[in-house]
C-alpha positions in Angstrom: 0.0 0.0 0.0 1.4 3.4 -1.0 2.1 6.2 1.5 -0.7 8.2 -0.1 -3.2 5.5 0.5 -2.1 5.0 4.0 -2.4 8.8 4.7 -5.9 8.8 3.2 -7.1 6.0 5.4 -5.5 7.7 8.5 -7.4 10.9 7.6 -10.5 8.9 7.0 -10.3 7.2 10.5 -9.5 10.6 12.2 -12.5 12.2 10.5 -14.7 9.4 11.5 -13.5 9.7 15.1 -14.2 13.4 15.2 -17.6 12.8 13.6 -18.5 10.0 16.1 -17.4 12.2 19.1 -19.8 14.9 17.9 -22.7 12.5 17.1 -22.3 10.2 20.1 -21.1 12.7 22.7 -21.4 16.5 22.3 -24.5 16.9 20.1 -26.7 14.5 22.1 -25.7 16.1 25.4 -26.3 19.6 23.9 -29.8 18.4 22.8 -30.5 17.1 26.3 -29.3 20.3 27.8 -31.8 22.2 25.6 -34.9 20.1 26.6 -34.3 17.6 23.8 -34.2 20.2 21.1 -31.8 19.6 18.2 -28.6 21.7 18.1 -28.3 24.2 15.3 -25.7 22.0 13.5 -28.3 19.2 13.1 -31.1 21.4 11.8 -30.1 20.7 8.2 -33.1 22.6 6.7 -32.3 25.7 8.8 -34.4 27.2 11.5 -36.6 30.2 12.2 -36.2 32.9 14.8 -38.8 31.3 17.1 -37.0 27.9 16.9 -33.6 29.5 17.6 -35.0 31.6 20.4 -36.7 28.6 22.0 -33.5 26.5 21.7 -31.3 29.3 23.3 -33.9 29.9 26.1 -34.0 26.2 27.0 -30.2 25.6 26.7 -28.6 25.2 30.2 -25.3 27.0 31.0 -23.6 23.6 30.9 -25.0 22.9 27.5 -23.9 26.3 26.2 -20.4 25.7 27.6 -20.3 22.3 25.9 -21.5 23.8 22.6 -19.0 26.6 22.7 -16.2 24.4 24.0 -15.9 20.7 23.0 -18.5 20.9 20.1 -16.9 23.9 18.4 -13.4 22.6 19.0 -14.3 19.3 17.2 -16.1 21.3 14.6 -13.1 23.4 14.0 -11.4 20.3 12.4 -14.4 18.4 10.9 -15.3 20.5 7.9 -11.8 20.5 6.4 -11.3 16.9 7.2 -14.5 15.8 5.7 -13.9 17.9 2.5 -10.5 16.2 2.1 -12.0 12.7 2.8 -14.5 13.3 0.0 -12.1 15.2 -2.4 -9.8 12.3 -3.0 -12.4 9.7 -4.1 -14.3 12.4 -6.0 -11.2 13.1 -8.0 -10.5 9.4 -8.5 -14.0 8.3 -9.5 -14.7 11.3 -11.8 -11.4 11.3 -13.6 -13.2 10.6 -16.9 -15.9 13.2 -16.4 -15.9 16.6 -18.1 -13.5 18.9 -16.4 -16.2 21.5 -15.7 -18.3 19.0 -13.9 -15.3 17.9 -11.8 -14.4 21.5 -11.1 -17.9 22.5 -10.1 -18.2 19.5 -7.8 -15.0 20.4 -6.0 -16.1 24.0 -5.7 -19.4 22.9 -4.2 -17.6 20.6 -1.8 -15.4 23.4 -0.5 -18.2 26.0 -0.4 -20.0 23.4 1.9 -16.9 23.2 4.2 -16.5 27.0 4.2 -20.3 27.4 4.9 -19.8 25.0 7.9 -17.1 27.3 9.3 -19.3 30.4 8.9 -22.2 28.6 10.5 -20.0 27.7 13.5 -19.1 31.4 13.9 -22.7 32.5 13.6 -23.9 29.8 16.1 -21.2 30.9 18.5 -22.4 34.5 18.1 -26.0 33.4 18.9 -24.8 31.3 21.9 -23.0 34.4 23.3 -26.0 36.7 22.7 -28.6 34.3 24.1 -32.3 34.3 23.6 -32.7 37.8 25.1 -30.4 39.6 22.6 -31.1 37.4 19.6 -32.0 39.2 16.3 -33.9 38.1 13.3 -30.9 39.0 11.2 -28.5 36.8 13.2 -30.8 33.8 12.9 -31.4 34.3 9.2 -27.7 34.5 8.6 -26.9 31.5 10.7 -29.8 29.5 9.2 -28.7 30.4 5.7 -25.2 29.1 6.3 -26.5 25.9 7.9 -28.7 25.3 4.8 -25.8 26.1 2.5 -23.6 23.6 4.3 -26.3 21.0 4.1 -27.1 21.5 0.4 -23.5 21.6 -0.7 -22.4 18.6 1.3 -25.4 16.6 0.1 -24.6 17.4 -3.5 -21.0 16.4 -3.1 -22.0 13.1 -1.4 -24.5 12.4 -4.2 -22.0 13.1 -6.9 -19.6 10.8 -5.2 -22.2 8.1 -4.9 -23.2 8.4 -8.5 -19.5 8.3 -9.6 -18.8 5.3 -7.5 -21.9 3.5 -8.9 -21.0 4.3 -12.5 -17.4 3.1 -11.9 -18.8 -0.2 -10.4 -21.2 -0.7 -13.3 -18.4 0.0 -15.8 -16.1 -2.5 -14.0 -18.8 -5.2 -13.8 -19.5 -4.7 -17.6 -15.8 -5.3 -18.3 -16.0 -8.4 -16.2 -13.7 -7.1 -13.5 -15.9 -8.1 -10.6 -16.2 -6.3 -7.3 -12.8 -6.4 -5.5 
């Protein structure tokens, strides 16, 4: 196995570990600390002012500290790690696709990662402001970036799945099997 492949799998495992830490530890605890309301990061379709206000009003000080601390520390690494984990197979499995499609897919992937970072900054701002100082503008901005992250990441995942399926079909047609 080449050093490049080993590095990819190390990155993959590290990304999975960060993801699992968020999904199994921080995000569930934040939800519990907010009366079982979903954290902003998990509201993939965005959220309204009333929903954001209700979440912030219900969130305990311990939940706020966890969100601003461990959750945001993990989420400082996750978007870039996930983008790289998706980038390498996207490049590999779309190598015979038109250059413009490949380029646009990569751009969408990195817009999704950048949107995740902006979302994190906006969520931190809302957590610091609290329900009392929350503005419609802050919520709309944060929700926009949450939705942008969701859409871009979903598009990148779907393109990767299609590319992998097409590669598999092509390999099976050539009689190469599934190894």
